Backbone as a printed PyTorch tensor [residue, N CA C, xyz], in Angstrom:
tensor([[[189.8980, 124.6120, 125.8580],
         [189.0000, 124.5850, 124.7170],
         [187.5830, 124.3140, 125.2110]],

        [[186.6400, 125.1070, 124.7490],
         [185.2500, 124.9280, 125.1530],
         [184.5020, 124.1200, 124.1010]],

        [[183.6550, 123.2100, 124.5700],
         [182.8400, 122.3960, 123.6760],
         [181.3720, 122.7800, 123.8540]],

        [[180.6800, 122.9070, 122.7500],
         [179.2570, 123.2020, 122.7710],
         [178.5220, 121.9900, 122.2190]],

        [[177.6790, 121.3830, 123.0330],
         [176.9130, 120.2130, 122.6130],
         [175.4850, 120.6470, 122.3390]],

        [[175.0360, 120.4410, 121.1100],
         [173.6760, 120.8050, 120.7270],
         [172.8230, 119.5380, 120.6700]],

        [[171.9370, 119.3260, 121.6430],
         [171.1130, 118.1140, 121.6460],
         [170.0780, 118.1350, 120.5380]],

        [[169.6330, 116.9310, 120.1060],
         [168.5800, 116.8380, 119.0950],
         [167.2510, 117.3570, 119.6480]],

        [[166.9750, 117.0400, 120.9080],
         [165.7090, 117.4360, 121.5100],
         [165.8870, 118.7190, 122.3110]],

        [[164.9400, 119.6050, 122.1850],
         [164.9530, 120.8420, 122.9530],
         [164.1400, 120.6000, 124.2300]],

        [[164.8290, 120.5360, 125.3650],
         [164.1790, 120.2690, 126.6500],
         [164.0160, 121.5820, 127.3990]],

        [[162.7910, 121.9770, 127.6080],
         [162.5150, 123.2470, 128.2750],
         [162.5950, 123.0750, 129.7910]],

        [[163.2050, 123.9910, 130.5050],
         [163.3600, 123.8710, 131.9620],
         [162.0230, 123.7210, 132.6630]],

        [[161.9610, 122.7750, 133.6040],
         [160.7660, 122.5860, 134.4080],
         [159.6410, 121.8380, 133.7260]],

        [[159.8900, 121.3290, 132.5100],
         [158.8420, 120.6360, 131.7580],
         [159.3280, 119.2330, 131.4060]],

        [[158.4860, 118.2220, 131.6480],
         [158.7810, 116.8630, 131.2230],
         [158.3090, 116.7180, 129.7760]],

        [[159.2360, 116.6260, 128.8600],
         [158.9180, 116.5640, 127.4420],
         [158.4970, 115.1450, 127.0520]],

        [[157.2750, 114.9850, 126.5880],
         [156.7930, 113.6850, 126.1460],
         [156.9180, 113.5070, 124.6310]],

        [[157.3990, 114.5390, 123.9510],
         [157.5470, 114.4260, 122.4920],
         [158.7960, 113.6670, 122.0930]],

        [[159.7640, 113.5650, 122.9880],
         [161.0670, 112.9990, 122.6360],
         [161.3430, 111.7350, 123.4460]],

        [[162.0390, 110.8030, 122.8320],
         [162.4770, 109.6050, 123.5540],
         [163.7900, 109.8710, 124.2590]],

        [[163.7980, 110.8920, 125.1130],
         [165.0280, 111.3380, 125.7590],
         [164.8790, 111.3050, 127.2730]],

        [[165.7790, 110.6360, 127.9740],
         [165.6990, 110.6160, 129.4410],
         [166.1390, 111.9460, 130.0380]],

        [[165.8340, 112.1340, 131.3100],
         [166.3260, 113.3000, 132.0410],
         [167.8480, 113.2220, 132.0620]],

        [[168.5140, 114.2440, 131.5580],
         [169.9770, 114.2030, 131.4530],
         [170.6460, 114.0260, 132.8070]],

        [[169.9920, 114.4720, 133.8790],
         [170.5940, 114.3280, 135.2040],
         [170.6430, 112.8750, 135.6600]],

        [[169.8850, 112.0030, 135.0000],
         [169.8500, 110.5920, 135.3740],
         [170.8710, 109.7510, 134.6150]],

        [[171.5190, 110.3180, 133.6140],
         [172.4720, 109.5430, 132.8260],
         [173.7280, 109.2460, 133.6490]],

        [[174.2410, 108.0080, 133.5890],
         [175.3600, 107.5800, 134.4460],
         [176.7170, 108.0510, 133.9110]],

        [[176.9670, 109.3340, 133.9830],
         [178.1850, 109.9130, 133.4040],
         [179.4370, 109.3080, 134.0320]],

        [[179.4970, 109.2780, 135.3560],
         [180.6990, 108.7730, 136.0320],
         [180.9120, 107.2870, 135.7330]],

        [[179.8310, 106.5010, 135.7540],
         [179.9520, 105.0590, 135.5240],
         [180.4160, 104.7540, 134.1030]],

        [[179.8470, 105.4530, 133.1290],
         [180.2500, 105.2330, 131.7370],
         [181.7020, 105.6450, 131.5310]],

        [[182.0890, 106.7720, 132.1520],
         [183.4750, 107.2140, 132.0480],
         [184.4370, 106.2030, 132.6580]],

        [[184.0790, 105.6550, 133.8280],
         [184.9200, 104.6600, 134.4820],
         [185.0370, 103.4000, 133.6350]],

        [[183.9240, 102.9670, 133.0350],
         [183.9490, 101.7740, 132.1930],
         [184.8260, 101.9900, 130.9710]],

        [[184.7570, 103.1800, 130.3700],
         [185.5810, 103.4670, 129.2020],
         [187.0630, 103.4910, 129.5640]],

        [[187.3910, 104.1140, 130.6940],
         [188.7970, 104.1610, 131.1090],
         [189.3330, 102.7570, 131.4010]],

        [[188.5070, 101.9090, 132.0280],
         [188.9420, 100.5530, 132.3390],
         [189.1500,  99.7350, 131.0640]],

        [[188.2610,  99.8950, 130.0770],
         [188.4220,  99.1770, 128.8180],
         [189.6930,  99.6220, 128.0960]],

        [[189.9670, 100.9250, 128.0980],
         [191.1830, 101.4120, 127.4560],
         [192.4240, 100.9120, 128.1870]],

        [[192.3570, 100.8080, 129.5070],
         [193.4890, 100.2930, 130.2680],
         [193.7480,  98.8220, 129.9530]],

        [[192.6880,  98.0520, 129.8450],
         [192.8250,  96.6150, 129.6320],
         [193.1760,  96.2670, 128.1910]],

        [[192.5860,  96.9620, 127.2470],
         [192.7130,  96.5840, 125.8340],
         [193.6820,  97.4820, 125.0730]],

        [[193.7360,  98.7560, 125.4430],
         [194.6050,  99.6810, 124.7360],
         [194.0080, 100.1350, 123.4140]],

        [[194.8390, 100.5230, 122.4350],
         [194.3490, 101.0490, 121.1510],
         [193.3410, 100.1600, 120.4310]],

        [[193.4300,  98.8140, 120.4760],
         [192.4300,  97.9980, 119.7720],
         [190.9910,  98.2660, 120.2170]],

        [[190.8270,  98.8070, 121.4360],
         [189.4740,  99.1160, 121.9000],
         [188.8260, 100.2040, 121.0540]],

        [[189.6280, 101.0110, 120.3680],
         [189.1190, 102.0910, 119.5360],
         [189.0910, 101.7140, 118.0630]],

        [[189.5000, 100.4770, 117.7360],
         [189.5090, 100.0180, 116.3550],
         [188.1000,  99.6180, 115.9270]],

        [[187.9380,  99.2110, 114.6850],
         [186.6270,  98.8610, 114.1530],
         [186.0100,  97.6570, 114.8520]],

        [[186.8030,  96.6970, 115.2450],
         [186.2600,  95.4700, 115.8120],
         [185.8610,  94.4910, 114.7220]],

        [[185.3060,  93.3540, 115.1220],
         [184.9360,  92.3330, 114.1400],
         [183.5690,  92.6280, 113.5500]],

        [[183.3070,  92.0760, 112.3820],
         [182.0110,  92.2560, 111.7390],
         [180.8910,  91.6110, 112.5390]],

        [[181.2230,  90.5270, 113.2530],
         [180.1860,  89.7710, 113.9490],
         [179.7730,  90.3910, 115.2800]],

        [[180.5130,  91.3690, 115.7790],
         [180.2230,  91.8820, 117.1080],
         [180.7310,  90.9160, 118.1630]],

        [[180.1990,  91.0140, 119.3830],
         [180.6600,  90.1320, 120.4610],
         [179.4530,  89.4300, 121.0940]],

        [[178.7470,  88.6070, 120.3180],
         [177.5500,  87.9540, 120.8650],
         [177.8980,  86.8410, 121.8370]],

        [[177.2190,  86.7820, 122.9860],
         [177.4940,  85.7050, 123.9420],
         [177.0120,  84.3470, 123.4490]],

        [[175.9870,  84.3370, 122.5930],
         [175.5070,  83.0860, 122.0090],
         [175.3510,  83.2840, 120.5190]],

        [[176.3050,  82.8270, 119.7060],
         [176.3170,  83.1570, 118.2740],
         [175.0270,  82.8030, 117.5400]],

        [[174.3250,  81.7780, 117.9960],
         [173.1140,  81.3680, 117.3040],
         [171.8750,  82.1080, 117.7740]],

        [[172.0040,  82.9440, 118.8030],
         [170.8230,  83.5810, 119.3740],
         [170.9180,  85.1000, 119.4920]],

        [[172.0830,  85.6380, 119.7910],
         [172.1720,  87.0600, 120.1110],
         [173.2900,  87.7230, 119.3190]],

        [[173.0080,  88.9050, 118.8000],
         [174.0200,  89.7440, 118.1680],
         [173.9070,  91.1500, 118.7290]],

        [[175.0320,  91.8030, 118.9220],
         [175.0480,  93.1780, 119.4180],
         [174.7960,  94.1260, 118.2480]],

        [[173.9440,  95.1280, 118.4510],
         [173.6420,  96.0970, 117.4010],
         [173.8920,  97.5100, 117.9290]],

        [[173.8560,  98.4680, 117.0260],
         [174.0250,  99.8670, 117.4510],
         [172.6720, 100.5630, 117.4810]],

        [[171.7180,  99.9140, 118.1480],
         [170.3970, 100.4970, 118.3130],
         [169.3430,  99.7350, 117.5220]],

        [[168.0920, 100.1640, 117.6680],
         [166.9660,  99.4970, 117.0250],
         [166.9440,  99.7330, 115.5130]],

        [[167.0650, 100.9820, 115.1000],
         [166.9090, 101.3050, 113.6730],
         [167.9100, 100.5720, 112.7900]],

        [[169.2130, 100.5440, 113.1330],
         [170.1440,  99.7840, 112.2950],
         [169.8220,  98.2890, 112.2710]],

        [[169.3210,  97.7530, 113.3850],
         [168.9580,  96.3360, 113.4150],
         [167.7740,  96.0600, 112.4950]],

        [[166.7580,  96.9270, 112.5340],
         [165.6170,  96.7680, 111.6400],
         [166.0630,  96.8970, 110.1860]],

        [[166.9290,  97.8470, 109.9140],
         [167.4550,  98.0390, 108.5580],
         [168.1750,  96.7780, 108.0900]],

        [[168.9400,  96.1690, 108.9780],
         [169.6850,  94.9640, 108.6280],
         [168.7430,  93.8010, 108.3350]],

        [[167.7780,  93.5740, 109.2120],
         [166.8610,  92.4490, 109.0330],
         [166.0430,  92.6190, 107.7550]],

        [[165.4290,  93.7920, 107.5910],
         [164.6000,  94.0140, 106.4120],
         [165.4340,  93.9990, 105.1350]],

        [[166.6180,  94.6070, 105.1930],
         [167.4710,  94.6480, 104.0040],
         [167.9510,  93.2800, 103.5740]],

        [[168.1620,  92.3850, 104.5400],
         [168.6580,  91.0480, 104.2260],
         [167.5470,  90.0980, 103.7860]],

        [[166.3610,  90.2430, 104.3630],
         [165.3480,  89.1990, 104.1980],
         [164.1920,  89.5700, 103.2780]],

        [[163.9860,  90.8510, 103.0090],
         [162.8580,  91.2640, 102.1780],
         [163.3520,  91.5670, 100.7730]],

        [[162.5880,  91.0870,  99.7990],
         [162.9540,  91.2420,  98.3970],
         [161.8130,  91.9120,  97.6320]],

        [[162.0910,  92.4410,  96.4250],
         [161.0050,  93.0070,  95.6120],
         [159.8790,  91.9950,  95.4230]],

        [[158.6460,  92.4510,  95.6040],
         [157.5040,  91.5570,  95.5410],
         [157.0580,  91.0680,  96.8930]],

        [[157.8500,  91.3520,  97.9300],
         [157.4710,  91.0080,  99.2960],
         [156.7050,  92.1730,  99.9270]],

        [[155.8400,  91.8480, 100.8640],
         [155.0810,  92.8690, 101.5870],
         [155.5710,  92.9370, 103.0290]],

        [[155.7290,  94.1540, 103.5380],
         [156.0860,  94.3920, 104.9340],
         [154.8670,  94.9740, 105.6390]],

        [[154.4280,  94.3030, 106.6900],
         [153.2460,  94.7500, 107.4200],
         [153.6650,  95.5030, 108.6780]],

        [[152.8830,  96.5210, 109.0180],
         [153.1530,  97.3330, 110.2010],
         [151.8270,  97.6740, 110.8690]],

        [[151.8880,  98.0300, 112.1420],
         [150.6910,  98.4800, 112.8360],
         [150.2490,  99.8320, 112.2960]],

        [[148.9480, 100.0650, 112.3120],
         [148.3920, 101.3380, 111.8620],
         [147.5280, 101.9140, 112.9810]],

        [[148.0690, 102.9120, 113.7430],
         [149.2920, 103.6820, 113.4810],
         [150.5530, 102.9320, 113.8890]],

        [[151.6780, 103.3860, 113.3200],
         [152.9530, 102.7530, 113.6240],
         [154.0290, 103.7810, 113.9220]],

        [[155.1880, 103.2750, 114.3130],
         [156.3220, 104.1250, 114.6750],
         [156.8540, 104.8130, 113.4190]],

        [[156.8290, 106.1230, 113.4000],
         [157.1000, 106.8770, 112.1820],
         [158.5160, 106.6780, 111.6480]],

        [[159.5000, 106.5550, 112.5340],
         [160.8700, 106.3920, 112.0550],
         [161.0630, 105.0290, 111.3950]],

        [[160.3920, 104.0050, 111.9180],
         [160.4700, 102.6780, 111.2940],
         [159.8030, 102.6930, 109.9250]],

        [[158.6770, 103.4000, 109.8170],
         [157.9920, 103.4990, 108.5310],
         [158.8790, 104.1870, 107.5040]],

        [[159.5470, 105.2510, 107.9260],
         [160.4490, 105.9470, 107.0180],
         [161.6140, 105.0810, 106.5980]],

        [[162.1440, 104.3030, 107.5350],
         [163.2640, 103.4140, 107.2320],
         [162.8570, 102.3700, 106.1930]],

        [[161.6820, 101.7820, 106.3600],
         [161.2090, 100.7680, 105.4130],
         [160.9950, 101.3710, 104.0330]],

        [[160.4660, 102.5830, 104.0030],
         [160.2610, 103.2400, 102.7020],
         [161.5940, 103.5690, 102.0410]],

        [[162.5830, 103.9320, 102.8510],
         [163.9090, 104.2030, 102.3030],
         [164.5150, 102.9660, 101.6390]],

        [[164.1270, 101.7910, 102.1460],
         [164.5990, 100.5360, 101.5590],
         [163.8060, 100.1460, 100.3180]],

        [[162.7610, 100.8990, 100.0060],
         [161.9760, 100.6250,  98.8160],
         [160.7210,  99.8180,  99.0540]],

        [[160.3090,  99.6550, 100.3280],
         [159.1180,  98.8800, 100.6480],
         [158.0030,  99.8240, 101.0890]],

        [[156.8000,  99.6170, 100.5620],
         [155.6540, 100.3980, 101.0010],
         [154.9150,  99.5820, 102.0620]],

        [[154.9720, 100.0100, 103.3260],
         [154.3600,  99.2320, 104.4000],
         [152.8580,  99.0680, 104.2190]],

        [[152.3620,  97.8990, 104.6220],
         [150.9280,  97.6070, 104.6060],
         [150.4110,  97.7150, 106.0370]],

        [[149.4300,  98.5680, 106.2850],
         [148.9290,  98.8010, 107.6300],
         [148.0350,  97.6820, 108.1260]],

        [[148.2270,  97.2920, 109.3900],
         [147.3900,  96.2900, 110.0520],
         [146.5120,  97.0250, 111.0590]],

        [[145.1900,  96.7470, 111.0830],
         [144.2950,  97.4480, 112.0220],
         [144.7480,  97.3160, 113.4700]],

        [[144.4490,  98.3400, 114.2490],
         [144.9150,  98.4710, 115.6270],
         [143.7550,  98.9800, 116.4700]],

        [[143.5630,  98.3940, 117.6560],
         [142.4990,  98.8630, 118.5300],
         [142.9980,  98.9420, 119.9660]],

        [[142.0880,  98.9930, 120.9400],
         [142.4870,  99.1640, 122.3340],
         [143.2360,  97.9540, 122.8880]],

        [[143.2050,  96.8250, 122.1920],
         [143.9590,  95.6450, 122.6000],
         [145.2520,  95.4730, 121.8340]],

        [[145.5930,  96.5010, 121.0400],
         [146.8100,  96.4230, 120.2400],
         [146.5190,  95.9610, 118.8220]],

        [[147.4980,  95.3880, 118.1920],
         [147.3580,  94.8920, 116.8220],
         [146.1840,  93.9110, 116.7510]],

        [[145.3020,  94.0910, 115.7710],
         [144.1050,  93.2520, 115.6570],
         [144.4820,  91.9320, 114.9920]],

        [[144.8810,  90.9690, 115.8010],
         [145.3520,  89.6840, 115.2840],
         [144.2310,  88.9390, 114.5660]],

        [[142.9830,  89.1160, 115.0150],
         [141.8610,  88.4300, 114.4060],
         [141.6400,  88.8010, 112.9530]],

        [[142.0640,  89.9750, 112.5550],
         [141.8870,  90.4290, 111.1710],
         [143.1270,  90.2290, 110.3190]],

        [[144.1620,  89.6880, 110.9280],
         [145.4330,  89.5760, 110.2110],
         [145.3700,  88.5360, 109.1010]],

        [[144.7150,  87.3910, 109.3390],
         [144.6510,  86.3360, 108.3110],
         [144.0020,  86.8570, 107.0340]],

        [[142.8810,  87.5670, 107.1980],
         [142.2040,  88.1200, 106.0300],
         [143.0650,  89.1400, 105.3000]],

        [[143.7980,  89.9300, 106.0620],
         [144.6790,  90.9190, 105.4590],
         [145.7940,  90.2410, 104.6590]],

        [[146.3580,  89.1740, 105.2260],
         [147.4100,  88.4450, 104.5230],
         [146.8900,  87.8400, 103.2260]],

        [[145.6760,  87.3130, 103.2610],
         [145.0760,  86.7490, 102.0480],
         [144.8990,  87.8370, 100.9920]],

        [[144.4670,  89.0170, 101.4210],
         [144.3110,  90.1200, 100.4840],
         [145.6260,  90.5570,  99.8710]],

        [[146.6790,  90.5460, 100.6700],
         [148.0090,  90.9120, 100.1540],
         [148.4490,  89.9110,  99.0790]],

        [[148.2000,  88.6250,  99.3420],
         [148.5880,  87.6020,  98.3690],
         [147.7830,  87.7300,  97.0740]],

        [[146.5350,  88.1170,  97.1910],
         [145.7040,  88.3120,  96.0030],
         [146.2470,  89.4230,  95.1100]],

        [[146.9800,  90.3400,  95.7240],
         [147.5970,  91.4200,  94.9500],
         [148.9170,  90.9860,  94.3120]],

        [[149.2780,  89.7190,  94.4940],
         [150.5120,  89.2130,  93.9180],
         [151.7390,  89.4730,  94.7550]],

        [[151.5360,  89.8490,  96.0290],
         [152.6450,  90.1220,  96.9300],
         [152.8200,  88.9590,  97.9040]],

        [[154.0290,  88.8060,  98.4240],
         [154.3180,  87.7640,  99.4080],
         [154.4990,  88.4140, 100.7750]],

        [[153.5980,  88.1630, 101.7340],
         [153.7980,  88.7080, 103.0830],
         [155.0530,  88.0950, 103.7020]],

        [[156.0250,  88.9240, 103.9690],
         [157.3150,  88.4030, 104.4270],
         [157.6260,  88.7700, 105.8590]],

        [[157.2520,  89.9810, 106.2600],
         [157.7180,  90.4920, 107.5470],
         [156.6350,  91.3570, 108.1750]],

        [[156.4570,  91.1830, 109.4880],
         [155.5740,  92.0440, 110.2790],
         [156.3990,  92.7410, 111.3350]],

        [[156.4620,  94.0630, 111.2500],
         [157.1620,  94.8670, 112.2560],
         [156.1340,  95.3380, 113.2760]],

        [[156.3860,  95.0630, 114.5620],
         [155.4260,  95.4160, 115.6000],
         [156.1190,  95.8750, 116.8700]],

        [[155.4830,  96.7860, 117.5770],
         [155.9240,  97.2220, 118.9100],
         [154.8390,  96.7670, 119.8870]],

        [[154.8540,  95.4990, 120.3170],
         [153.7380,  94.9540, 121.0840],
         [153.6720,  95.4130, 122.5370]],

        [[154.7700,  95.9230, 123.0700],
         [154.7990,  96.3230, 124.4730],
         [155.0530,  97.8240, 124.5780]],

        [[154.0830,  98.5550, 125.1350],
         [154.1460, 100.0180, 125.2430],
         [154.3690, 100.6340, 123.8560]],

        [[153.4230, 100.3340, 122.9970],
         [153.4850, 100.7030, 121.5820],
         [153.7390, 102.1910, 121.3740]],

        [[154.5300, 102.4720, 120.3700],
         [154.7790, 103.8470, 119.9410],
         [154.0240, 104.0510, 118.6250]],

        [[153.0260, 104.9500, 118.5520],
         [152.8120, 106.1090, 119.4260],
         [151.6790, 105.9710, 120.4450]],

        [[150.9660, 104.8640, 120.5400],
         [149.7470, 104.8410, 121.3590],
         [149.9890, 104.5030, 122.8190]],

        [[151.0780, 103.7900, 123.1470],
         [151.3310, 103.3520, 124.5070],
         [150.6200, 102.0650, 124.8770]],

        [[149.8110, 101.5110, 123.9690],
         [149.0450, 100.2940, 124.2300],
         [149.9580,  99.0730, 124.1630]],

        [[149.7110,  98.0910, 125.0450],
         [150.4160,  96.8050, 124.9740],
         [149.4810,  95.7570, 124.3860]],

        [[150.0090,  94.9190, 123.5340],
         [149.2280,  93.8710, 122.9050],
         [148.6300,  92.9630, 123.9700]],

        [[147.3180,  92.7020, 123.8710],
         [146.6160,  91.8890, 124.8500],
         [147.2500,  90.5040, 124.9570]],

        [[147.2580,  89.9550, 126.1750],
         [147.9250,  88.6780, 126.4180],
         [147.4050,  87.5740, 125.5030]],

        [[146.0860,  87.4840, 125.3200],
         [145.5360,  86.4030, 124.5190],
         [145.8850,  86.5360, 123.0360]],

        [[146.2510,  87.7510, 122.6190],
         [146.6320,  87.9530, 121.2270],
         [148.0890,  87.5970, 120.9610]],

        [[148.9120,  87.6340, 121.9850],
         [150.3450,  87.4350, 121.7910],
         [150.6650,  86.0270, 121.2760]],

        [[150.1850,  85.0260, 121.9830],
         [150.4630,  83.6660, 121.5530],
         [149.8300,  83.3810, 120.1890]],

        [[148.6020,  83.8890, 119.9820],
         [147.9460,  83.6500, 118.7010],
         [148.7280,  84.2830, 117.5630]],

        [[149.3360,  85.4400, 117.7950],
         [150.1280,  86.0960, 116.7590],
         [151.3210,  85.2310, 116.3700]],

        [[151.9800,  84.6340, 117.3570],
         [153.1090,  83.7530, 117.0590],
         [152.6250,  82.5190, 116.2950]],

        [[151.5200,  81.9370, 116.7340],
         [150.9770,  80.7640, 116.0380],
         [150.6380,  81.0990, 114.5880]],

        [[150.0610,  82.2740, 114.3840],
         [149.6960,  82.6970, 113.0360],
         [150.9330,  82.9170, 112.1730]],

        [[151.9880,  83.4430, 112.7730],
         [153.2250,  83.6390, 112.0250],
         [153.7760,  82.3100, 111.5170]],

        [[153.6750,  81.2690, 112.3480],
         [154.1210,  79.9420, 111.9260],
         [153.2280,  79.4200, 110.8080]],

        [[151.9210,  79.5490, 110.9750],
         [150.9820,  79.0490, 109.9700],
         [151.1710,  79.7460, 108.6260]],

        [[151.4410,  81.0350, 108.6750],
         [151.5350,  81.8310, 107.4470],
         [152.9650,  81.9950, 106.9410]],

        [[153.9300,  81.4020, 107.6560],
         [155.3460,  81.5520, 107.3240],
         [155.7180,  83.0360, 107.2370]],

        [[155.3760,  83.7580, 108.2820],
         [155.6020,  85.1980, 108.3770],
         [156.6250,  85.4690, 109.4660]],

        [[157.5910,  86.3180, 109.2010],
         [158.5860,  86.6830, 110.2020],
         [158.1030,  87.8850, 111.0050]],

        [[158.0440,  87.7450, 112.3260],
         [157.7060,  88.8580, 113.2130],
         [158.9950,  89.5320, 113.6670]],

        [[159.0940,  90.8250, 113.4630],
         [160.1960,  91.6110, 114.0130],
         [159.6270,  92.4090, 115.1790]],

        [[159.9760,  91.9880, 116.3820],
         [159.4340,  92.5720, 117.6080],
         [160.3570,  93.6710, 118.1210]],

        [[159.8910,  94.9030, 118.0440],
         [160.6290,  96.0400, 118.5950],
         [160.2720,  96.1230, 120.0740]],

        [[161.1970,  95.7070, 120.9370],
         [160.9210,  95.5850, 122.3740],
         [161.6830,  96.6350, 123.1830]],

        [[161.8720,  97.7900, 122.5880],
         [162.7410,  98.8040, 123.1730],
         [162.2060,  99.3610, 124.4930]],

        [[160.8900,  99.3430, 124.6890],
         [160.3140,  99.9940, 125.8750],
         [160.0070,  99.0270, 127.0120]],

        [[160.4240,  97.7830, 126.9150],
         [160.0450,  96.7400, 127.8750],
         [160.3360,  97.1190, 129.3200]],

        [[161.4580,  97.7510, 129.5760],
         [161.8580,  98.0370, 130.9620],
         [161.1620,  99.2600, 131.5500]],

        [[160.3910,  99.9660, 130.7620],
         [159.8010, 101.2290, 131.2290],
         [158.3910, 101.0190, 131.7570]],

        [[158.2220, 100.0550, 132.6670],
         [156.9040,  99.7890, 133.2300],
         [156.7860, 100.4490, 134.6060]],

        [[155.5400, 100.6310, 135.0450],
         [155.2750, 101.3260, 136.2980],
         [154.6080, 100.4240, 137.3330]],

        [[153.3150, 100.1410, 137.1690],
         [152.5510,  99.4530, 138.2040],
         [152.7650,  97.9440, 138.2330]],

        [[153.0050,  97.3380, 137.0850],
         [153.2000,  95.8950, 137.0340],
         [154.1830,  95.5630, 135.9230]],

        [[154.8650,  94.4290, 136.0270],
         [155.8700,  94.0640, 135.0170],
         [155.2630,  93.9490, 133.6160]],

        [[156.0980,  94.1100, 132.6330],
         [155.6650,  94.0140, 131.2480],
         [155.1740,  92.6040, 130.9210]],

        [[154.2700,  92.4650, 129.9570],
         [153.8330,  91.1320, 129.5250],
         [154.9880,  90.3990, 128.8460]],

        [[154.8820,  89.0730, 128.6990],
         [155.9620,  88.3160, 128.0690],
         [156.2020,  88.7630, 126.6310]],

        [[157.4440,  88.7600, 126.2320],
         [157.7700,  89.1400, 124.8640],
         [157.2860,  88.0730, 123.8860]],

        [[157.0820,  88.4640, 122.6590],
         [156.7210,  87.4920, 121.6260],
         [157.8410,  86.4780, 121.4610]],

        [[159.0850,  86.9480, 121.6200],
         [160.2350,  86.0520, 121.5060],
         [160.1710,  84.9340, 122.5350]],

        [[159.8440,  85.2690, 123.7860],
         [159.7870,  84.2450, 124.8230],
         [158.6210,  83.2970, 124.5870]],

        [[157.4770,  83.8270, 124.1320],
         [156.3270,  82.9690, 123.8440],
         [156.6060,  82.0550, 122.6560]],

        [[157.4140,  82.5250, 121.7210],
         [157.7080,  81.7270, 120.5260],
         [158.4090,  80.4260, 120.8780]],

        [[159.1310,  80.4080, 121.9890],
         [159.8230,  79.1860, 122.4020],
         [158.8380,  78.0860, 122.7930]],

        [[157.5910,  78.4820, 123.0970],
         [156.5810,  77.5210, 123.5250],
         [155.7100,  77.0300, 122.3680]],

        [[155.8910,  77.6140, 121.1810],
         [155.0880,  77.2590, 120.0160],
         [155.9550,  76.4830, 119.0380]],

        [[155.4660,  75.3440, 118.5690],
         [156.2340,  74.5210, 117.6480],
         [156.5880,  75.3250, 116.3950]],

        [[157.8780,  75.5040, 116.1600],
         [158.3380,  76.2990, 115.0260],
         [158.3530,  77.7860, 115.2800]],

        [[157.8900,  78.2220, 116.4410],
         [157.7740,  79.6530, 116.7190],
         [159.1030,  80.3790, 116.7820]],

        [[160.1290,  79.7080, 117.3190],
         [161.4330,  80.3660, 117.4760],
         [162.0290,  80.7760, 116.1370]],

        [[161.6120,  80.1340, 115.0520],
         [162.1240,  80.4630, 113.7220],
         [161.3740,  81.6300, 113.0940]],

        [[160.3550,  82.1450, 113.7970],
         [159.5020,  83.1570, 113.1840],
         [159.4380,  84.4560, 113.9710]],

        [[160.3260,  84.6270, 114.9610],
         [160.3430,  85.8690, 115.7330],
         [161.7860,  86.3490, 115.8970]],

        [[162.0180,  87.6010, 115.5420],
         [163.2780,  88.2890, 115.8200],
         [162.9570,  89.4290, 116.7780]],

        [[163.6740,  89.4930, 117.8750],
         [163.4130,  90.5230, 118.8870],
         [164.5360,  91.5580, 118.8710]],

        [[164.1550,  92.8260, 118.8250],
         [165.1190,  93.9230, 118.8510],
         [165.0060,  94.6460, 120.1840]],

        [[166.1400,  94.9130, 120.8000],
         [166.1540,  95.6290, 122.0690],
         [167.2270,  96.6960, 122.0710]],

        [[167.1390,  97.6020, 123.0270],
         [168.0960,  98.7000, 123.0890],
         [168.1800,  99.2300, 124.5100]],

        [[169.3660,  99.7170, 124.8720],
         [169.5700, 100.3700, 126.1600],
         [169.6030, 101.8920, 126.0060]],

        [[169.3380, 102.3760, 124.7970],
         [169.5000, 103.7920, 124.5210],
         [168.5780, 104.6620, 125.3660]],

        [[167.3630, 104.1810, 125.6270],
         [166.4130, 105.0120, 126.3580],
         [166.7090, 105.0630, 127.8470]],

        [[167.4810, 104.1020, 128.3580],
         [167.7080, 104.0430, 129.8050],
         [169.1590, 104.2450, 130.2090]],

        [[170.1160, 103.8790, 129.3450],
         [171.5270, 104.0190, 129.7000],
         [172.0880, 105.3380, 129.1890]],

        [[172.1440, 105.4920, 127.8870],
         [172.6440, 106.7280, 127.2820],
         [172.2920, 106.7060, 125.7930]],

        [[171.4210, 107.5900, 125.3310],
         [170.9940, 107.5760, 123.9310],
         [172.1550, 107.6270, 122.9380]],

        [[173.1840, 108.4030, 123.2670],
         [174.2810, 108.5660, 122.3240],
         [175.1660, 107.3480, 122.1580]],

        [[175.0920, 106.3780, 123.0870],
         [175.9380, 105.1930, 122.9660],
         [175.4220, 104.2250, 121.9070]],

        [[174.1440, 104.3120, 121.5690],
         [173.5270, 103.4380, 120.5580],
         [173.8030, 101.9750, 120.8700]],

        [[173.4620, 101.5310, 122.0620],
         [173.6640, 100.1390, 122.4820],
         [172.3670,  99.3640, 122.2730]],

        [[172.4460,  98.2400, 121.5820],
         [171.2650,  97.4350, 121.3720],
         [171.6240,  95.9880, 121.1070]],

        [[170.5970,  95.1770, 120.8500],
         [170.8350,  93.7590, 120.5830],
         [169.7100,  93.2090, 119.7140]],

        [[170.0150,  92.1250, 119.0640],
         [169.0610,  91.4100, 118.2200],
         [169.0420,  89.9600, 118.6710]],

        [[167.8730,  89.4180, 118.9520],
         [167.7290,  88.0380, 119.3410],
         [166.9260,  87.3220, 118.2710]],

        [[167.4960,  86.2850, 117.7110],
         [166.7950,  85.5880, 116.6360],
         [167.4320,  84.2520, 116.3360]]])
């Protein structure tokens, strides 16, 4: 029996496509993933193909949960924590799929100014005050602070800690999309907002970090995690 696999992205021969979040297919660990799947089936048997538990298999129940990628994790966080009358803030410009997901949930995102240093943290307080004047409650800020999509800009170091401090002051939840952290070239990525939050009094309660292995391991596996 022949199988025909139609990929979502059209990759033209000899061209590195920058329009898609798709790795070079020749780099995907086909043999390793196959070996891991066979070993799991040998050890666990049919239950390995069952639904599994609702909670997933988090190594630290109070800190980490396994997700099936970034988008479902964002959908879960926003769906659970945002209510009618709440405002969801996003970078302007922002990641288009996240914007669509938030709108599908019934929230109209509020754009936060963005410049060469990333999200303009200095203007955020005034923006939050304006949102409250409209009778809305700023509840959640979705941000891609490291290798931002679509601009590629990383949030300036001096803005990162201030953003966490501001989230505590304003009782605002930061949802940090950290999917591109491992894709650095000349120097390591800056510290995540999640890691900086541990150094700010009350900060750990105001940052949720979303991560994924889809861009580096295998997009179709939808492997990700939520730290919060």
